[in-house]
RODO-952960 format. One line per field, with one value per residue: residue number from 0; x, y, z of N, C-alpha, C, O, CB in turn; residue in three letters. Coordinates in Angstrom, 1 decimal. Glycine has a CB too. Layout:
# residues N
resi	[NUM:...] $
n_u	[X:...] $
n_v	[Y:...] $
n_w	[Z:...] $
ca_u	[X:...] $
ca_v	[Y:...] $
ca_w	[Z:...] $
c_u	[X:...] $
c_v	[Y:...] $
c_w	[Z:...] $
o_u	[X:...] $
o_v	[Y:...] $
o_w	[Z:...] $
cb_u	[X:...] $
cb_v	[Y:...] $
cb_w	[Z:...] $
resn	[ALA:...] $
This chain:
# residues 179
resi	[0:1:2:3:4:5:6:7:8:9:10:11:12:13:14:15:16:17:18:19:20:21:22:23:24:25:26:27:28:29:30:31:32:33:34:35:36:37:38:39:40:41:42:43:44:45:46:47:48:49:50:51:52:53:54:55:56:57:58:59:60:61:62:63:64:65:66:67:68:69:70:71:72:73:74:75:76:77:78:79:80:81:82:83:84:85:86:87:88:89:90:91:92:93:94:95:96:97:98:99:100:101:102:103:104:105:106:107:108:109:110:111:112:113:114:115:116:117:118:119:120:121:122:123:124:125:126:127:128:129:130:131:132:133:134:135:136:137:138:139:140:141:142:143:144:145:146:147:148:149:150:151:152:153:154:155:156:157:158:159:160:161:162:163:164:165:166:167:168:169:170:171:172:173:174:175:176:177:178] $
n_u	[-57.8:-57.8:-57.1:-54.8:-56.2:-58.8:-58.8:-58.2:-60.5:-62.4:-61.9:-62.3:-65.0:-66.2:-65.5:-67.0:-69.6:-69.5:-69.1:-71.5:-73.3:-72.5:-73.3:-76.0:-76.5:-78.4:-78.5:-76.9:-76.8:-77.3:-79.0:-80.4:-82.7:-82.2:-83.1:-84.7:-85.9:-86.4:-86.8:-85.4:-82.8:-82.5:-82.3:-79.9:-78.1:-78.5:-77.5:-74.8:-74.0:-74.4:-72.4:-70.1:-70.3:-70.1:-67.5:-65.9:-66.3:-65.1:-62.5:-61.9:-62.1:-60.0:-57.9:-57.9:-57.1:-54.5:-53.3:-53.3:-51.7:-48.8:-46.9:-48.2:-48.1:-49.7:-52.2:-52.1:-51.8:-54.2:-55.9:-55.1:-55.9:-58.7:-59.4:-58.6:-60.5:-62.8:-62.4:-62.7:-65.3:-66.5:-66.2:-67.9:-70.3:-70.4:-70.8:-73.3:-74.9:-74.8:-76.1:-78.6:-79.3:-79.4:-81.5:-83.5:-83.7:-84.6:-87.1:-88.4:-88.5:-90.2:-92.7:-93.3:-94.9:-94.6:-91.9:-89.5:-87.3:-87.4:-87.1:-84.4:-83.2:-83.8:-82.5:-79.9:-79.5:-80.0:-77.7:-75.8:-76.8:-76.6:-73.8:-72.9:-74.0:-72.7:-70.1:-70.3:-70.8:-68.4:-66.6:-67.4:-66.9:-64.1:-63.3:-64.1:-62.3:-59.9:-59.9:-60.0:-57.5:-55.9:-56.5:-55.4:-52.8:-52.6:-52.8:-51.6:-48.9:-49.8:-50.0:-49.5:-49.0:-47.2:-43.7:-41.7:-40.6:-37.6:-37.1:-36.2:-33.4:-33.5:-31.3:-30.5:-29.2:-31.0:-31.6:-32.1:-34.5:-34.4:-32.3] $
n_v	[100.4:102.6:101.6:102.9:103.4:103.4:105.5:107.6:107.4:108.1:110.8:111.8:111.2:112.8:115.3:115.3:115.4:117.9:119.6:119.2:120.3:123.0:123.4:123.4:125.8:128.9:130.7:133.7:137.1:139.1:137.7:136.1:135.9:136.4:134.2:135.2:133.5:132.1:129.4:128.1:129.0:127.9:125.2:125.2:126.0:123.8:121.7:122.5:122.5:119.8:118.7:119.8:118.4:115.8:115.7:116.5:114.3:112.3:113.2:112.9:110.1:109.4:110.5:109.0:106.6:107.3:107.7:105.2:103.9:104.9:105.2:105.9:107.9:108.8:108.7:110.7:112.9:112.8:113.5:116.1:117.1:116.8:118.4:120.9:121.2:121.3:123.8:125.6:124.9:126.0:128.7:129.0:128.4:130.6:132.7:132.0:132.3:135.1:135.7:134.8:136.7:139.0:138.3:138.3:141.1:141.9:140.6:141.9:144.4:144.0:143.9:146.4:149.6:150.8:152.9:155.5:155.4:152.8:151.4:152.0:150.6:148.0:147.9:148.2:146.0:143.6:143.2:142.6:140.2:138.6:138.6:137.3:134.7:134.0:134.0:131.9:129.8:129.7:129.1:126.6:125.2:125.6:124.1:121.5:121.3:121.4:118.9:117.1:117.6:116.9:114.2:113.2:113.5:111.5:109.2:105.9:104.7:103.8:100.6:98.5:95.9:95.3:95.2:98.0:100.1:101.5:105.0:106.6:108.5:112.0:112.8:110.7:109.2:109.1:106.5:105.6:103.2:100.0:100.3] $
n_w	[169.3:166.5:163.2:160.7:158.3:159.2:161.0:159.2:157.6:159.5:160.0:157.4:157.1:159.2:158.2:155.9:157.0:158.3:156.1:154.8:156.7:156.4:153.8:154.2:155.3:155.2:152.1:151.2:149.9:146.9:145.1:146.8:149.4:152.7:155.3:158.1:159.8:162.8:163.3:161.3:161.8:164.3:163.7:162.3:164.3:166.1:164.5:164.3:167.0:167.5:165.9:167.1:169.6:168.7:167.4:169.5:171.2:169.6:169.7:172.4:172.7:171.0:172.4:174.7:173.6:172.8:175.2:176.3:174.5:174.3:172.2:169.9:167.5:165.3:166.4:168.3:166.6:165.4:167.5:167.8:165.4:165.5:167.8:166.9:164.9:166.4:167.6:165.4:164.7:166.9:166.4:164.3:165.5:167.3:165.4:164.4:166.7:167.0:164.6:165.3:167.2:165.6:163.9:165.8:166.3:163.8:163.9:166.0:164.9:162.7:164.0:164.6:163.8:160.4:159.6:158.7:160.4:161.4:159.0:158.5:160.6:159.8:157.4:158.2:159.9:158.4:156.6:158.6:159.7:157.3:157.0:159.3:158.9:156.5:157.5:159.4:157.7:156.2:158.3:158.9:156.5:156.5:158.8:157.9:155.6:157.0:158.5:156.3:155.2:157.3:157.5:155.2:155.9:157.8:156.3:155.5:153.5:150.2:149.1:146.3:146.0:144.2:143.6:144.5:142.0:141.2:140.8:137.7:137.4:136.6:135.0:133.6:130.6:127.5:125.4:122.1:120.9:119.4:117.6] $
ca_u	[-57.1:-58.2:-56.1:-54.5:-57.3:-60.0:-58.6:-58.4:-61.9:-63.2:-61.7:-63.0:-66.5:-66.5:-65.3:-68.2:-70.7:-69.3:-69.4:-73.0:-73.9:-72.2:-74.2:-77.4:-76.7:-79.1:-77.7:-77.1:-76.4:-78.4:-79.9:-81.1:-83.3:-81.8:-84.2:-84.6:-86.7:-85.7:-86.8:-84.3:-81.6:-82.4:-81.8:-78.4:-77.4:-78.6:-76.5:-73.4:-73.8:-74.2:-71.1:-69.1:-70.3:-69.6:-66.1:-65.3:-66.3:-64.1:-61.2:-61.8:-61.8:-58.6:-57.0:-57.8:-56.3:-53.2:-52.8:-53.1:-50.7:-48.0:-46.1:-49.1:-48.0:-50.8:-53.4:-51.9:-52.0:-55.7:-56.4:-54.8:-56.8:-60.1:-59.6:-58.6:-61.8:-63.8:-62.2:-63.2:-66.7:-67.0:-66.3:-69.1:-71.4:-70.5:-71.4:-74.7:-75.6:-75.0:-77.1:-79.9:-79.5:-79.8:-82.9:-84.4:-83.9:-85.5:-88.4:-89.0:-88.8:-91.4:-93.9:-93.6:-95.5:-93.6:-91.3:-88.2:-86.3:-87.5:-86.5:-83.0:-82.8:-83.8:-81.4:-78.6:-79.4:-79.9:-76.3:-75.1:-77.2:-75.9:-72.3:-72.7:-74.3:-71.6:-68.9:-70.5:-70.6:-67.0:-65.9:-67.8:-66.1:-62.7:-63.2:-64.1:-61.1:-58.8:-60.0:-59.6:-56.0:-55.3:-56.7:-54.4:-51.5:-52.6:-52.9:-50.5:-48.5:-50.6:-49.2:-50.2:-48.7:-46.1:-42.4:-41.4:-39.6:-36.8:-37.3:-35.1:-33.0:-33.7:-30.1:-30.1:-29.3:-32.1:-31.1:-33.1:-34.8:-34.4:-31.3] $
ca_v	[101.5:102.6:101.4:104.1:103.6:103.7:106.9:108.5:107.4:108.8:112.2:112.1:111.2:114.0:116.4:115.3:115.9:119.3:120.3:119.1:121.4:124.3:123.5:123.6:127.2:129.7:131.4:135.2:137.8:139.8:136.8:135.3:136.5:135.7:133.9:135.6:132.6:131.5:127.9:127.7:129.3:126.9:123.9:125.3:126.0:122.4:121.0:122.9:122.0:118.3:118.5:120.0:117.3:114.5:115.8:116.5:112.9:111.6:113.6:112.3:108.7:109.3:110.9:107.8:105.6:107.8:107.5:103.8:103.4:106.1:105.4:106.1:109.3:109.1:109.0:112.1:113.8:112.8:114.3:117.5:117.5:116.9:119.5:122.1:121.3:121.8:125.2:126.2:124.8:126.9:130.0:128.9:128.6:132.0:133.5:131.6:132.9:136.5:135.7:134.7:138.0:139.9:137.9:138.9:142.5:142.0:140.1:143.0:145.5:143.6:144.0:147.8:150.3:151.2:154.3:155.6:155.0:151.4:150.9:152.1:149.5:146.8:148.0:148.0:144.7:142.5:142.9:142.0:138.9:138.0:138.5:136.2:133.5:133.7:133.6:130.6:128.8:129.6:128.4:125.1:124.7:125.5:122.9:120.3:121.2:121.0:117.5:116.4:117.8:116.1:112.8:112.9:113.3:110.2:108.0:105.1:104.6:102.9:99.5:97.9:94.5:95.1:95.7:99.4:100.3:102.8:106.1:106.9:109.9:112.9:113.0:109.5:109.5:108.4:105.8:105.2:101.8:99.2:100.6] $
ca_w	[168.6:165.1:162.2:159.9:157.4:160.0:161.5:158.0:157.2:160.5:159.7:156.1:157.4:160.0:157.3:155.1:157.8:158.5:154.8:154.6:157.5:155.7:152.6:154.7:155.8:154.3:151.2:151.3:148.7:146.2:144.5:147.8:150.5:153.9:156.1:159.5:160.4:163.9:163.2:160.4:162.6:165.4:163.0:162.0:165.6:166.6:163.7:164.7:168.4:167.4:165.3:168.2:170.6:168.0:167.1:170.8:171.6:168.8:170.2:173.7:172.5:170.5:173.5:175.6:172.8:172.8:176.6:176.5:173.5:174.2:171.0:168.8:167.0:164.4:167.2:168.8:165.5:165.2:168.6:167.5:164.2:166.0:168.7:166.1:164.2:167.4:167.8:164.2:164.8:167.9:165.8:163.5:166.5:167.7:164.4:164.4:167.8:166.6:163.6:166.0:167.8:164.5:163.5:166.9:166.1:162.7:164.3:166.7:164.0:161.9:164.8:164.8:162.6:159.4:159.7:158.1:161.3:161.4:157.7:158.7:161.5:159.0:156.4:158.9:160.5:157.5:156.2:159.7:159.7:156.2:157.3:160.3:158.2:155.6:158.3:159.9:156.5:155.9:159.4:158.8:155.4:157.0:159.7:157.0:154.9:158.0:158.7:155.1:155.1:158.4:157.2:154.2:156.6:158.5:155.5:155.3:152.1:149.5:148.4:145.2:145.9:143.3:144.1:144.1:140.9:141.5:139.8:136.9:137.6:135.4:134.3:132.9:129.2:126.8:124.3:121.1:120.9:118.2:116.6] $
c_u	[-57.5:-57.0:-55.9:-55.7:-58.6:-59.9:-58.8:-59.8:-62.8:-63.1:-62.4:-64.5:-66.9:-66.5:-66.6:-69.4:-70.7:-69.6:-70.9:-73.7:-73.6:-73.1:-75.6:-77.6:-77.5:-78.2:-77.9:-76.6:-77.6:-79.4:-80.7:-81.6:-82.9:-83.0:-83.9:-85.5:-86.0:-85.8:-85.6:-82.9:-81.4:-81.9:-80.3:-77.6:-77.4:-77.6:-75.1:-73.1:-73.6:-72.9:-70.0:-69.1:-69.7:-68.1:-65.3:-65.2:-65.3:-62.7:-60.9:-61.4:-60.4:-57.6:-56.9:-57.0:-54.8:-52.5:-52.5:-52.1:-49.7:-47.2:-46.9:-49.1:-49.2:-52.0:-53.3:-52.2:-53.5:-56.4:-56.3:-55.8:-58.2:-60.3:-59.5:-59.9:-62.8:-63.7:-62.9:-64.8:-67.3:-67.1:-67.6:-70.4:-71.6:-71.1:-72.9:-75.5:-75.8:-76.0:-78.5:-80.3:-80.0:-81.2:-83.9:-84.7:-84.8:-87.0:-89.1:-89.3:-90.0:-92.7:-94.2:-94.2:-94.4:-93.2:-90.0:-87.1:-86.2:-86.9:-85.0:-82.5:-82.8:-82.7:-80.0:-78.4:-79.3:-78.5:-75.5:-75.5:-76.6:-74.5:-72.1:-73.0:-73.2:-70.3:-69.1:-70.3:-69.2:-66.2:-66.2:-66.9:-64.6:-62.4:-63.2:-62.8:-59.9:-58.8:-59.6:-58.1:-55.4:-55.4:-55.7:-53.0:-51.4:-52.5:-51.6:-50.1:-49.4:-49.7:-50.1:-49.9:-47.6:-44.8:-42.3:-40.3:-38.9:-37.1:-36.1:-34.7:-33.2:-32.5:-29.7:-30.2:-30.4:-31.5:-32.2:-33.3:-34.7:-33.3:-30.0] $
c_v	[101.4:102.4:102.8:104.4:104.0:105.1:107.9:108.5:108.1:110.3:112.7:112.2:112.4:115.2:116.5:115.8:117.4:120.1:120.3:120.2:122.7:124.5:123.8:125.0:128.0:130.5:132.9:135.8:138.4:138.9:136.0:136.2:135.7:135.5:134.4:134.7:131.9:130.0:127.4:127.9:128.3:125.6:124.0:125.3:124.5:121.6:121.2:122.4:120.5:118.0:118.7:118.9:116.0:114.6:115.8:115.0:112.1:111.9:113.0:110.8:108.5:109.6:109.7:106.7:106.1:107.6:106.0:103.2:104.6:106.3:105.7:107.6:109.7:109.4:110.3:113.1:113.9:113.6:115.7:118.0:117.7:118.1:120.8:122.3:121.8:123.3:126.0:126.1:125.7:128.3:130.1:129.1:130.0:132.9:133.2:132.3:134.4:136.6:135.6:136.0:139.0:139.6:138.3:140.3:142.7:141.5:141.2:144.1:145.3:143.9:145.5:148.5:150.8:152.7:154.3:155.1:153.4:150.8:151.0:151.0:148.2:146.8:147.8:146.6:143.5:142.2:142.2:140.5:138.1:137.7:137.3:134.8:133.1:133.3:132.2:129.5:128.6:128.9:126.9:124.5:124.6:124.3:121.6:120.2:120.9:119.5:116.7:116.5:116.9:114.6:112.4:112.7:112.0:109.0:107.3:105.1:103.6:101.9:98.8:96.4:94.3:95.7:97.2:99.4:101.6:103.8:106.3:108.3:110.7:113.1:111.8:109.7:108.6:107.8:105.4:103.7:101.2:99.6:100.1] $
c_w	[167.1:164.2:161.4:159.0:158.1:160.5:160.4:157.6:158.2:160.2:158.4:156.4:158.2:159.1:156.4:155.8:158.0:157.2:154.5:155.4:157.0:154.5:153.0:155.2:154.8:153.4:151.4:150.0:148.0:145.5:145.5:148.9:151.8:154.8:157.6:160.4:161.6:163.9:162.4:161.1:163.7:164.8:162.8:163.3:166.2:165.8:164.1:166.1:168.3:166.8:166.4:169.2:169.9:167.8:168.5:171.4:170.9:169.3:171.5:173.6:171.9:171.5:174.4:174.9:172.9:174.2:176.9:175.6:173.3:173.0:169.8:168.3:166.1:165.3:167.9:167.8:165.2:166.3:168.3:166.4:164.7:166.9:167.9:165.4:165.1:167.6:166.6:164.2:165.8:167.3:164.9:164.4:167.0:166.7:164.3:165.5:167.6:165.5:164.2:166.6:166.8:164.0:164.6:166.7:164.9:163.0:165.1:165.8:163.1:162.7:165.0:163.6:161.7:159.7:159.1:159.1:161.4:160.1:157.8:159.6:160.6:158.0:157.0:159.5:159.6:157.0:157.4:159.8:158.5:156.5:158.3:159.7:157.3:156.4:158.9:158.9:156.3:157.0:159.3:157.6:155.8:157.9:158.9:156.2:155.8:158.2:157.5:154.9:156.1:158.1:156.1:154.8:157.4:157.6:155.4:153.9:151.4:148.8:147.4:145.1:144.9:143.9:143.6:143.0:141.2:140.4:139.0:137.1:136.3:134.5:133.5:131.4:128.5:125.6:123.4:121.1:119.5:117.2:117.0] $
o_u	[-57.5:-55.9:-56.7:-56.0:-59.3:-60.9:-59.4:-60.3:-63.7:-64.1:-63.0:-65.2:-67.9:-67.3:-67.1:-70.2:-71.7:-70.3:-71.4:-74.6:-74.5:-73.6:-76.4:-78.7:-77.3:-77.1:-79.0:-76.1:-78.7:-80.6:-81.7:-80.9:-83.3:-83.8:-82.9:-85.8:-85.0:-84.9:-85.0:-82.1:-80.3:-81.0:-79.6:-76.5:-76.3:-76.9:-74.3:-72.0:-72.7:-72.2:-69.0:-68.0:-68.9:-67.4:-64.3:-64.2:-64.6:-61.8:-59.8:-60.6:-59.7:-56.5:-55.8:-56.2:-53.9:-51.3:-51.6:-51.6:-49.8:-46.9:-46.4:-50.0:-49.7:-52.8:-54.3:-52.8:-54.1:-57.3:-57.2:-56.3:-58.9:-61.3:-60.2:-60.3:-63.7:-64.7:-63.5:-65.5:-68.4:-68.0:-68.2:-71.3:-72.7:-71.9:-73.7:-76.6:-76.8:-76.8:-79.5:-81.4:-81.0:-82.0:-85.0:-85.8:-85.7:-87.9:-90.3:-90.4:-90.8:-93.7:-95.3:-94.0:-93.3:-94.0:-89.4:-86.1:-85.2:-86.2:-84.3:-81.4:-81.8:-82.0:-79.1:-77.3:-78.6:-78.2:-74.7:-74.6:-76.1:-74.0:-71.2:-72.3:-72.8:-69.6:-68.1:-69.7:-68.7:-65.3:-65.3:-66.4:-63.9:-61.4:-62.4:-62.3:-59.0:-57.7:-58.9:-57.4:-54.4:-54.5:-55.2:-52.2:-50.3:-52.2:-50.5:-51.0:-49.6:-48.7:-51.3:-50.6:-47.1:-44.9:-42.6:-39.3:-39.5:-37.2:-34.9:-35.5:-33.1:-32.7:-28.7:-31.2:-30.7:-30.8:-33.3:-32.3:-34.9:-33.4:-29.0] $
o_v	[100.3:102.9:103.7:105.6:104.9:105.9:108.9:109.6:108.8:111.0:113.7:113.0:113.0:116.1:117.6:116.6:118.1:121.1:121.2:120.8:123.6:125.6:124.3:125.4:127.8:131.1:133.3:135.1:138.2:139.3:135.3:137.2:134.6:136.4:134.0:135.0:131.2:129.4:126.4:127.1:127.8:124.9:123.1:124.8:124.1:120.7:120.3:121.9:119.9:117.0:117.9:118.4:115.3:113.6:115.2:114.6:111.2:111.1:112.6:110.3:107.6:109.0:109.4:106.1:105.2:107.3:105.7:102.1:105.3:107.4:105.8:108.3:110.8:110.2:111.0:114.1:115.0:114.3:116.5:119.1:118.7:118.8:121.8:123.4:122.6:124.0:127.0:127.0:126.2:129.1:131.1:129.8:130.5:133.8:134.1:132.7:135.0:137.6:136.3:136.4:139.8:140.4:138.7:140.8:143.5:142.1:141.5:144.7:146.2:144.0:145.8:148.0:151.2:153.5:153.3:154.5:152.8:149.7:150.1:150.4:147.4:145.8:147.3:146.1:142.6:141.0:141.4:139.7:137.0:136.6:136.5:133.9:131.9:132.4:131.4:128.5:127.5:128.1:126.1:123.4:123.6:123.7:120.7:119.1:120.1:118.9:115.7:115.5:116.2:113.8:111.3:111.9:111.6:107.9:107.9:105.3:102.5:102.2:98.6:95.7:93.1:96.7:97.5:98.8:102.6:103.4:106.1:109.2:110.2:113.5:111.8:110.3:107.5:108.5:104.9:102.9:101.9:99.2:100.3] $
o_w	[166.5:164.5:161.6:158.8:157.6:160.5:160.5:157.3:157.8:160.3:158.4:155.8:157.8:159.2:156.1:155.2:158.0:157.2:154.0:155.0:157.0:154.3:152.2:155.5:153.6:153.9:151.8:149.1:148.3:145.4:145.1:149.3:151.9:155.0:158.1:161.5:161.3:164.5:162.7:161.1:164.0:165.5:163.0:163.3:166.6:166.4:164.3:166.3:169.0:167.3:166.5:169.6:170.6:168.1:168.6:171.9:171.5:169.4:171.8:174.3:172.4:171.6:174.9:175.5:173.1:174.3:177.6:175.8:172.3:172.7:168.7:168.6:166.2:164.9:168.0:168.1:164.9:166.0:168.5:166.4:164.3:166.8:168.3:165.2:164.8:167.7:166.8:163.9:165.7:167.7:164.9:164.0:167.1:167.0:164.1:165.3:168.0:165.6:163.8:166.6:167.0:163.7:164.2:166.9:164.9:162.5:164.9:166.0:162.8:162.0:165.5:162.5:162.2:160.0:158.9:158.6:161.5:160.2:157.3:159.3:160.8:157.8:156.3:159.5:159.8:156.9:157.1:160.1:158.8:156.2:158.1:160.0:157.2:156.0:158.9:159.1:156.1:156.7:159.5:157.8:155.4:157.7:159.1:156.1:155.4:158.2:157.6:154.6:155.8:158.4:156.2:154.4:157.7:158.1:155.1:153.0:152.0:148.1:147.6:144.3:144.8:144.6:142.5:143.2:141.3:139.2:139.5:137.0:135.2:133.4:132.8:130.9:129.0:124.8:123.9:121.3:118.5:116.0:116.3] $
cb_u	[-55.6:-58.8:-56.4:-53.2:-57.5:-60.2:-57.2:-57.5:-62.4:-62.6:-60.2:-62.7:-66.8:-65.6:-64.0:-68.5:-70.8:-67.8:-68.6:-73.5:-73.3:-70.7:-74.1:-77.7:-75.3:-80.1:-78.0:-76.2:-75.6:-77.8:-79.1:-80.2:-84.8:-80.7:-84.6:-84.8:-87.3:-86.3:-88.1:-84.3:-81.5:-83.8:-82.6:-78.2:-78.2:-80.0:-76.7:-73.2:-74.9:-75.3:-70.8:-69.5:-71.8:-70.3:-65.8:-66.0:-67.7:-64.2:-61.2:-63.0:-62.9:-58.5:-57.6:-59.2:-56.7:-53.1:-53.7:-54.4:-51.3:-47.1:-45.3:-50.6:-46.7:-51.1:-53.5:-50.5:-51.3:-56.2:-55.7:-53.4:-56.8:-60.5:-58.6:-57.4:-62.2:-63.6:-60.7:-62.7:-67.1:-66.0:-65.1:-69.3:-71.3:-69.1:-70.7:-74.9:-74.9:-73.6:-77.0:-79.8:-78.3:-78.8:-82.9:-83.8:-82.5:-85.0:-88.2:-88.0:-87.6:-91.3:-93.7:-92.3:-96.4:-94.0:-91.3:-87.9:-86.6:-89.0:-87.0:-82.7:-83.8:-85.2:-81.5:-78.4:-80.6:-80.8:-75.6:-75.4:-78.8:-76.0:-71.7:-73.7:-75.7:-71.3:-68.7:-72.0:-71.4:-66.4:-66.4:-69.3:-66.2:-62.4:-64.3:-65.3:-60.8:-59.0:-61.4:-60.3:-55.6:-55.9:-58.2:-54.3:-51.3:-53.9:-53.4:-50.6:-47.0:-51.4:-48.7:-49.8:-49.9:-46.4:-41.2:-41.0:-40.3:-35.3:-37.7:-35.5:-31.5:-34.2:-29.0:-31.0:-27.9:-33.3:-30.3:-32.8:-36.2:-35.7:-31.2] $
cb_v	[101.4:104.0:100.3:104.0:102.3:102.7:107.1:108.0:105.9:108.5:112.6:111.1:109.9:114.1:116.3:113.9:115.2:119.6:119.6:117.7:121.3:124.3:122.3:122.6:127.9:130.7:131.1:135.7:136.9:140.7:135.8:134.2:136.8:136.4:132.4:137.1:131.5:132.1:127.4:128.6:130.7:126.6:123.7:126.7:126.9:121.9:121.3:124.4:122.4:117.8:119.4:121.4:117.0:114.4:117.1:117.4:112.3:111.9:115.2:112.5:108.1:110.2:112.1:107.2:105.6:109.3:108.1:103.0:102.9:106.0:104.2:105.7:109.4:107.9:107.9:112.2:113.4:111.3:113.9:117.7:116.4:115.6:119.5:122.0:119.9:121.1:125.6:125.6:123.3:127.0:130.3:127.6:127.6:132.5:133.2:130.1:132.7:137.1:134.6:133.6:138.5:139.9:136.3:138.6:143.2:141.1:138.8:143.5:145.8:142.2:143.3:148.6:151.4:151.1:154.7:157.1:155.6:150.9:151.8:153.4:149.3:146.6:149.4:149.1:144.5:142.9:144.1:142.7:138.8:138.9:139.8:136.4:133.5:135.0:134.7:130.5:129.3:131.0:128.9:125.0:125.6:126.8:122.9:120.4:122.6:121.8:117.1:117.0:119.2:116.5:112.6:114.0:114.5:110.1:108.4:103.7:104.3:103.6:98.5:98.6:93.7:95.8:94.9:100.2:100.3:102.5:107.4:106.6:110.0:114.2:113.5:108.3:109.1:109.4:104.6:105.7:101.5:99.4:102.1] $
cb_w	[168.8:164.7:161.2:159.2:156.5:161.1:162.1:156.9:157.1:161.9:159.6:155.0:158.2:161.2:156.5:154.6:159.2:159.0:153.6:155.0:159.0:155.3:151.8:155.7:156.0:155.0:149.8:152.5:147.8:145.1:143.6:148.3:150.4:154.7:156.1:159.8:159.4:165.2:162.6:159.1:163.1:166.0:161.7:161.2:166.7:166.4:162.2:164.6:169.3:166.5:164.1:168.9:171.0:166.7:166.3:171.8:171.4:167.3:170.3:174.6:171.5:169.3:174.3:175.9:171.3:172.5:177.6:176.3:172.2:175.4:170.7:169.1:166.2:163.5:168.3:169.4:164.2:165.2:170.0:167.1:163.1:166.7:169.8:165.1:163.6:168.7:167.9:162.9:165.1:169.1:164.9:162.7:167.6:168.1:163.0:164.4:169.2:166.1:162.6:167.1:168.5:163.3:163.4:168.2:165.8:161.5:165.2:167.8:163.0:161.5:166.1:165.2:163.0:158.0:161.2:157.7:162.7:161.5:156.5:159.3:162.7:158.3:155.7:160.0:161.4:156.3:155.7:161.0:159.5:154.9:157.8:161.5:157.5:154.7:159.5:160.5:155.3:155.7:160.7:158.5:154.1:157.7:160.7:156.1:154.2:159.3:159.2:153.9:155.3:159.7:156.6:153.1:157.6:159.3:154.1:155.9:151.9:148.4:149.5:143.9:145.5:141.9:143.8:145.3:139.5:141.7:140.5:135.4:138.0:135.9:135.2:133.3:128.5:126.4:124.7:119.7:121.5:117.5:116.4] $
resn	[UNK:UNK:UNK:UNK:UNK:UNK:UNK:UNK:UNK:UNK:UNK:UNK:UNK:UNK:UNK:UNK:UNK:UNK:UNK:UNK:UNK:UNK:UNK:UNK:UNK:UNK:UNK:UNK:UNK:UNK:UNK:UNK:UNK:UNK:UNK:UNK:UNK:UNK:UNK:UNK:UNK:UNK:UNK:UNK:UNK:UNK:UNK:UNK:UNK:UNK:UNK:UNK:UNK:UNK:UNK:UNK:UNK:UNK:UNK:UNK:UNK:UNK:UNK:UNK:UNK:UNK:UNK:UNK:UNK:UNK:UNK:UNK:UNK:UNK:UNK:UNK:UNK:UNK:UNK:UNK:UNK:UNK:UNK:UNK:UNK:UNK:UNK:UNK:UNK:UNK:UNK:UNK:UNK:UNK:UNK:UNK:UNK:UNK:UNK:UNK:UNK:UNK:UNK:UNK:UNK:UNK:UNK:UNK:UNK:UNK:UNK:UNK:UNK:UNK:UNK:UNK:UNK:UNK:UNK:UNK:UNK:UNK:UNK:UNK:UNK:UNK:UNK:UNK:UNK:UNK:UNK:UNK:UNK:UNK:UNK:UNK:UNK:UNK:UNK:UNK:UNK:UNK:UNK:UNK:UNK:UNK:UNK:UNK:UNK:UNK:UNK:UNK:UNK:UNK:UNK:UNK:UNK:UNK:UNK:UNK:UNK:UNK:UNK:UNK:UNK:UNK:UNK:UNK:UNK:UNK:UNK:UNK:UNK:UNK:UNK:UNK:UNK:UNK:UNK] $
């Protein structure tokens, strides 16, 4: 069974991998040209599928821990955090698969002779591709933020080795020193 710090580190590590995958998504917007390169999209799909498999595996392992240690509330919370992240990663994958479909339309349009109708297809499809890539990036960041938040909820209290000093109530009178 993972210690509290190990469980917290696991969630933070997975969150870091997810944020890295989000940062690898092609940029969109007026300053950037979206790549309809299917090789690039394949890499992003592969990354996201790998994350889904990895996080699902971590959730399954945590679930086995929870079943073998029924009183492990932190482990059950970790299972919930991991499975919720998988759901969000699935939404990112769905957006990426739609981006692949839009890239396919652009690929087909590029093979046809230029025409005003074809230009309209490209003009309509490119924003759809951009939107799907932006949505996938946001879902990835959301999954990473969820895991970071959940890791913070798992963290055991930090001890400094010093006895706890009771807090001074705000209503305590302040007396001047040295007089």
